[in-house]
Each structure stands twice: as structure tokens, then as C-alpha cells.
C-alpha positions in Angstrom: -6.7 29.0 -2.8 -6.6 29.2 -6.6 -7.0 25.7 -8.2 -3.7 24.5 -9.7 -5.2 23.6 -13.0 -6.5 27.2 -13.3 -3.0 28.5 -12.6 -1.5 26.3 -15.3 -4.2 27.4 -17.8 -3.5 31.1 -17.0 0.2 30.5 -17.6 -0.5 29.0 -21.0 -2.7 31.9 -22.0 -0.1 34.3 -20.8 2.5 32.7 -23.0 0.2 33.0 -26.1 -0.9 36.6 -25.5 2.6 37.8 -24.6 3.8 37.1 -28.1 3.9 39.9 -30.6 1.4 39.9 -33.5 4.2 39.0 -35.9 5.1 36.1 -33.7 1.5 34.8 -33.7 1.5 33.5 -37.2 -0.8 30.5 -37.7 2.1 28.0 -37.5 3.4 29.5 -34.3 0.0 29.8 -32.7 -0.7 26.2 -33.5 2.6 25.1 -32.0 1.9 27.1 -28.8 -1.6 25.7 -28.5 -0.2 22.2 -28.9 2.2 22.6 -26.1 -0.3 24.0 -23.5 -2.0 20.7 -22.7 1.5 19.1 -22.4 2.6 21.9 -20.1 -0.5 21.5 -18.0 0.0 17.7 -17.7 3.7 18.1 -16.9 3.1 20.8 -14.2 0.2 18.9 -12.7 2.5 15.9 -12.4 5.2 18.0 -10.8 2.8 19.5 -8.3 1.4 16.0 -7.5 4.9 14.7 -6.8 5.6 17.8 -4.7 2.7 16.8 -2.4 4.1 13.3 -2.1 7.5 14.7 -1.2 6.0 16.9 1.5 4.2 13.9 3.0 6.2 11.0 1.7 4.8 8.5 4.1 1.2 9.9 3.8 0.9 10.7 7.5 -2.1 12.9 6.6 -4.2 10.0 5.2 -5.5 8.8 8.6 -4.7 11.7 10.8 -8.3 12.9 11.3 -9.6 9.3 11.6 -7.0 8.6 14.2 -8.0 11.6 16.3 -11.7 10.7 16.0 -11.1 7.1 17.2 -11.9 6.7 20.8 -9.6 4.9 23.3 -10.6 1.3 23.3 -12.4 -0.1 26.3 -10.3 -2.5 28.4 -12.4 -5.5 27.3 -12.2 -4.6 23.6 -9.4 -6.4 21.7 -8.7 -3.6 19.1 -6.6 -4.9 16.2 -4.9 -2.6 13.7 -4.1 -3.9 10.2 -1.0 -2.2 8.8 -0.3 -2.6 5.1 -0.5 -1.5 1.5 -3.2 -1.7 -1.1 -4.2 -5.3 -0.2 -5.0 -4.1 3.3 -6.4 -0.7 2.1 -8.9 -2.2 -0.4 -10.2 -4.7 2.2 -12.6 -2.0 3.4 -14.5 -1.8 0.1 -18.1 -3.2 0.3 -17.5 -5.3 -2.9 -15.1 -7.4 -0.9 -17.5 -8.2 1.8 -16.5 -5.4 4.2 -13.8 -5.3 6.8 -14.6 -7.7 9.6 -18.1 -6.3 10.4 -18.8 -6.0 14.1 -15.2 -6.4 15.1 -13.1 -3.7 16.7 -10.6 -3.9 13.9 -9.0 -0.8 12.3 -7.7 -0.7 8.7 -4.6 1.4 8.2 -3.5 0.2 4.8 -2.3 2.7 2.1 -2.1 1.7 -1.5 1.3 1.5 -3.0 3.2 1.8 0.2 6.5 0.2 1.1 8.0 -0.9 4.5 10.0 2.4 5.1 6.8 4.4 4.6 4.9 2.2 7.0 7.7 2.4 9.5 7.5 6.2 9.5 3.7 6.2 10.2 3.7 3.1 12.6 3.5 5.3 15.7 0.5 7.5 14.8 -1.3 4.8 12.8 -0.7 1.8 15.1 1.0 2.6 18.5 -1.1 5.6 19.3 -4.3 3.7 18.7 -3.5 1.4 21.6 -4.4 -1.9 20.0 -4.0 -5.3 21.5 -2.7 -6.7 18.2 -1.2 -5.4 15.0 -1.3 -7.4 11.7 1.5 -6.4 9.4 1.2 -7.3 5.7 4.0 -5.7 3.7 6.9 -6.2 1.3 5.4 -6.8 -2.1 5.8 -3.1 -3.1 9.3 -3.1 -1.8 10.2 -6.0 -4.1 8.6 -4.1 -7.0 10.7 -1.0 -6.2 7.8 1.4 -5.5 10.1 3.7 -3.5 13.4 2.6 -5.1 15.4 -0.6 -5.2 15.2 -2.5 -1.9 17.1 -5.6 -0.9 15.4 -8.4 1.1 17.7 -7.5 4.0 16.4 -3.9 4.0 12.8 -5.0 3.9 13.5 -7.4 6.8 15.1 -4.6 8.8 12.0 -2.5 8.4 9.7 -5.3 9.4 11.8 -6.1 12.4 11.7 -2.4 13.5 7.9 -2.3 13.3 7.7 -5.5 15.3 10.1 -4.1 17.9 8.1 -0.9 18.2 5.0 -3.0 18.8 6.7 -5.2 21.4 8.0 -2.1 23.2 4.4 -0.9 23.5 3.0 -4.3 24.5 1.2 -4.8 21.2 1.1 -8.4 20.1 2.4 -8.9 16.6 1.0 -10.9 13.6 3.4 -11.0 10.7 1.6 -11.9 7.5 3.3 -13.7 4.6 3.7 -11.7 1.4 0.9 -12.9 -0.9 1.6 -14.7 -4.1 1.4 -13.3 -7.6 0.8 -14.8 -11.0 0.8 -13.9 -14.7 -2.6 -15.2 -15.7 -4.2 -11.8 -16.5 -1.5 -10.0 -18.4 -3.4 -7.4 -20.5 -1.0 -7.1 -23.4 2.4 -8.2 -24.7 3.9 -4.9 -23.5 2.6 -5.2 -20.0 5.1 -6.3 -17.3 3.9 -9.5 -15.6 3.6 -9.4 -11.8 5.9 -12.4 -11.7 8.6 -10.2 -13.3 7.9 -7.1 -11.1 7.7 -9.3 -8.0 9.8 -12.4 -8.5 8.4 -15.4 -6.7 11.9 -16.4 -5.5 12.1 -13.1 -3.5 8.6 -13.6 -2.1 9.5 -17.1 -1.0 12.8 -15.9 0.6 11.0 -13.1 2.5 8.3 -15.4 3.7 10.8 -17.9 5.0 12.4 -15.0 6.9 9.1 -13.8 8.3 8.2 -17.3 9.5 11.6 -17.7 11.2 11.5 -14.2 12.8 8.0 -14.7 14.2 9.1 -18.0 15.8 12.2 -16.5 17.3 10.4 -13.4 18.7 7.1 -14.7 19.9 5.1 -13.3 17.1 2.4 -15.1 15.1 3.1 -16.0 11.4 0.0 -15.6 9.3 0.4 -17.8 6.2 -1.8 -16.4 3.4 0.6 -17.6 0.8 0.1 -21.4 1.1 -3.7 -21.0 1.0 -3.7 -18.9 -2.1 -1.4 -20.7 -4.4 -2.2 -23.2 -7.2 -0.2 -26.4 -8.1 2.3 -24.2 -10.0 3.0 -22.2 -6.9 1.4 -19.0 -8.2 -1.6 -17.0 -7.1 -4.7 -18.9 -8.1 -6.3 -17.4 -11.2 -9.8 -17.2 -9.6 -8.6 -15.2 -6.6 -7.5 -12.1 -8.5 -8.3 -10.1 -11.6 -4.8 -8.5 -12.0 -2.5 -11.2 -10.7 -1.7 -9.2 -7.5 -4.7 -7.9 -5.6 -7.2 -10.3 -4.1 -10.8 -10.2 -5.3 -13.8 -11.1 -3.1 -12.9 -14.8 -3.3 -9.3 -13.9 -2.3 -10.4 -11.9 0.8 -12.8 -14.7 1.7 -9.8 -17.0 2.1 -7.7 -14.4 3.9 -10.3 -13.3 6.5 -10.6 -16.5 8.5 -6.9 -17.0 8.4 -6.4 -13.5 9.9 -9.0 -14.2 12.5 -7.3 -17.4 13.6 -3.9 -15.6 13.8 -5.4 -12.8 15.9 -6.9 -15.4 18.2 -3.5 -17.1 18.6 -1.9 -13.7 19.3 -4.4 -12.9 22.0 -3.8 -16.2 24.0 
């Protein structure tokens, strides 16, 4: 397959050489040359978006890894973590690794929202036959990553994931949406996380998650309370960007997740 960047480059060159000698005056050549990088950038963005549209929920991300994963032994309590970048990044060595020695499977994808997770819930959770699923989702819905979402729409997607798990005898842990802050805003023009992800919506969604878990026999995993400061925001030392946990943040989250999984398995 011919690399896309090469195709774009050839297209730019064709535009230049297709012009008549009279048309290739210095001013015109300069203008054409100036537009080629812009054309390349624009076409690359279009093609990248085309890939996203063809696999909107990113089913391909874990397809091979899922096929390579063996069926868990009866005695093994496999746990799948479903989520967005906060779950996805947990695998990185700089954060201490992802529960070393445990039969836990990370199926987070950066930037994802609950409708995307719902689409891939069967191949990335149900088909892996875990005993427990830990669902951490909602912050990107609030931020509008895949378009405006009401809290009711987010709740519906979370409920659907929980129902799919229940139907397949998978115990459910519903994690609170983690807090955000505005302590590390890079510049005056940058949008603070507290604006992109209003704390009032996070609070409301967490209240719903707690009530839903209690009503449906799921476990509510409260990351939020353990990660906030006296102002009710994400503690400054737990993140470098006011959203994603750093190593200290994950060090707080890990034992809370373990305790919730233990409760779910009882």
C-alpha cells in the first residue's frame, strides 16, 4: 500500500507541474508551494478522521490481544477494567504497572465515551469471561468528546453496560468519575478542566452511580472522595494536567480498586 503522505506529496507536485510555464511565475510558484504543506495537513486530518469513522468505537484496538488471551481457569478471578485514558494509561511502567501478578485485563482506550464503550463491551469484556468488570467512564462524555451528552444519556449507557454484565454473570464494579481541578492550567487561553468537566455534573453522575449500584447489587468504587482536597477538587499533587492521575494518583486508586473487587467476589 502506498503511504498516504506520499500520495499527498505527489498530488502537490502534480498541481505544480501541471501549470503552464506562464502560470509558473515566481509569485504563483511561491503561492502554490505555500499551500502544499497546508494541503498535506488537511488531507492527513481527513484521512485520520476517515479511519475513526470506519471504526468509531475502536474495536480493532484490542482485537488481536483478545484473541490471544486464553480462557481463564475456573480458579482464576479474571477482572476486566473498562474505561478511557485513565484506565488505558494505568498499564504504563511509570505508574507502577497494572496490578502485577493479578489476572486483571486493561481494556481502556484514551478519549472514549460511554457510547463507544458500550459498542465494544461484548468483545472487550463479555467474551473474555471475567468474574468482575470495573467500569470507569463518564468524564469524556461530560467534556463532549463525541458530541454533547446529557447526564441521563451517560447514565443510560452505564446502565446498559451493567445489564450486559449481569446477563452474562459478570459482577459489576461501578467507579466514580474522578475529580478534576484547575491548578496546572498552562496559559490564559487554555480551557480549565473544571470548565470542560464541571464539578457539578461530576457530583451528580457520581450520586447516580452510587444509587444505581446499591439498587442493582453492584459495588460502588469511590475514587472521588479519596482524591479531592478541602476545596473539593482533584488534589494538586495527584495530577500534572488536572485530569489524569500521576503515579501518586494511581497509588491511591489501586488499593481502592482491589477492595472493591474483593467485595464484588464475595
